[in-house]
C-alpha positions in Angstrom: 127.2 109.0 56.7 125.7 112.0 58.5 123.0 109.8 60.1 125.5 107.3 61.4 127.9 109.8 63.0 124.9 111.5 64.6 123.4 108.2 65.8 126.6 107.2 67.5 126.9 110.6 69.1 130.1 111.8 67.4 128.3 115.1 66.5 125.4 116.8 68.4 123.0 117.2 65.5 122.5 115.6 62.1 122.8 118.9 60.4 126.2 119.4 62.1 127.2 116.0 60.7 126.2 117.0 57.2 128.0 120.3 57.5 131.2 118.5 58.7 130.9 116.2 55.7 130.5 119.0 53.2 133.4 120.9 54.8 135.7 117.9 54.3 136.1 117.2 58.0 134.9 113.6 57.6 136.9 110.9 55.8 136.0 107.3 55.1 139.0 105.0 54.4 141.1 108.1 53.6 138.5 109.6 51.1 136.3 112.7 51.7 132.8 111.6 52.6 129.5 113.1 51.4 126.6 113.3 53.8 124.5 110.7 51.9 127.4 108.2 51.5 126.5 104.8 52.9 128.5 103.4 55.8 129.6 99.7 56.0 130.9 97.6 58.8 134.7 97.8 58.8 134.9 101.3 57.4 137.5 103.6 59.1 136.1 107.1 59.7 138.2 110.1 60.6 136.3 113.1 62.0 138.0 116.4 62.8 136.1 118.5 65.3 137.2 121.2 67.7 140.9 120.8 66.7 140.9 117.1 67.6 140.9 114.1 65.3 138.6 111.2 66.1 139.4 107.9 64.4 136.7 105.2 64.6 136.1 101.8 63.0 132.5 100.9 62.3 131.4 97.7 64.1 127.6 98.1 64.0 125.3 100.0 61.7 122.7 102.2 63.3 119.8 104.1 61.7 118.4 105.8 64.8 120.1 107.8 67.6 120.8 105.6 70.6 121.9 106.2 74.2 125.6 106.7 75.0 126.2 103.2 76.4 124.8 101.6 73.2 126.5 104.1 70.9 130.0 103.2 72.3 129.5 99.6 71.2 128.8 100.6 67.6 132.4 101.6 66.9 136.0 100.9 68.0 137.7 104.2 69.0 141.3 104.4 67.7 141.6 108.1 68.4 144.9 109.4 69.7 144.7 110.6 73.4 143.9 114.3 73.8 146.8 116.6 74.5 147.5 117.2 78.2 146.1 120.4 79.7 148.5 122.8 81.3 148.8 122.2 85.0 149.4 125.9 85.6 146.5 128.3 86.3 145.9 130.7 83.4 147.9 133.9 83.8 146.2 137.1 84.5 143.0 135.8 86.0 141.4 138.3 88.4 139.1 137.4 91.3 135.4 138.0 90.6 134.3 141.3 92.0 137.8 142.7 92.2 136.9 145.6 90.0 138.5 147.0 87.0 142.3 146.4 86.7 144.6 149.3 87.1 147.2 150.2 84.5 149.8 148.5 86.6 147.7 145.3 86.8 147.1 145.3 83.1 150.9 145.6 82.4 151.5 142.7 84.8 148.9 140.5 83.1 150.3 141.3 79.6 153.8 140.5 80.9 152.6 137.1 82.2 150.7 136.3 79.0 153.7 137.3 76.9 151.7 139.9 74.9 153.6 143.0 76.1 155.4 145.0 73.4 
């Protein structure tokens, strides 16, 4: 399992794939996966990483890491689209080199962020 999700570039390193399996972030056909679990064509793999769920269906088995164009052909991605980013600039961002914010500036930033007491 950890080799396949690493080979198709779903995780950066093989050890990260094994850690994700041990932590319960990888499921195969609805069941928790162990790092050494074999992968078969047709398996549905759910991987949770960075607060986002990836749902893929295995179409090709790989034993070695391959380039991104080849890796995409090894699975069918059924993941939900990522949530939209806010179109608004983050509140309270200061220009670089503007110096330390004054007490008035800090209060204004807190008010915009909604963290003021």
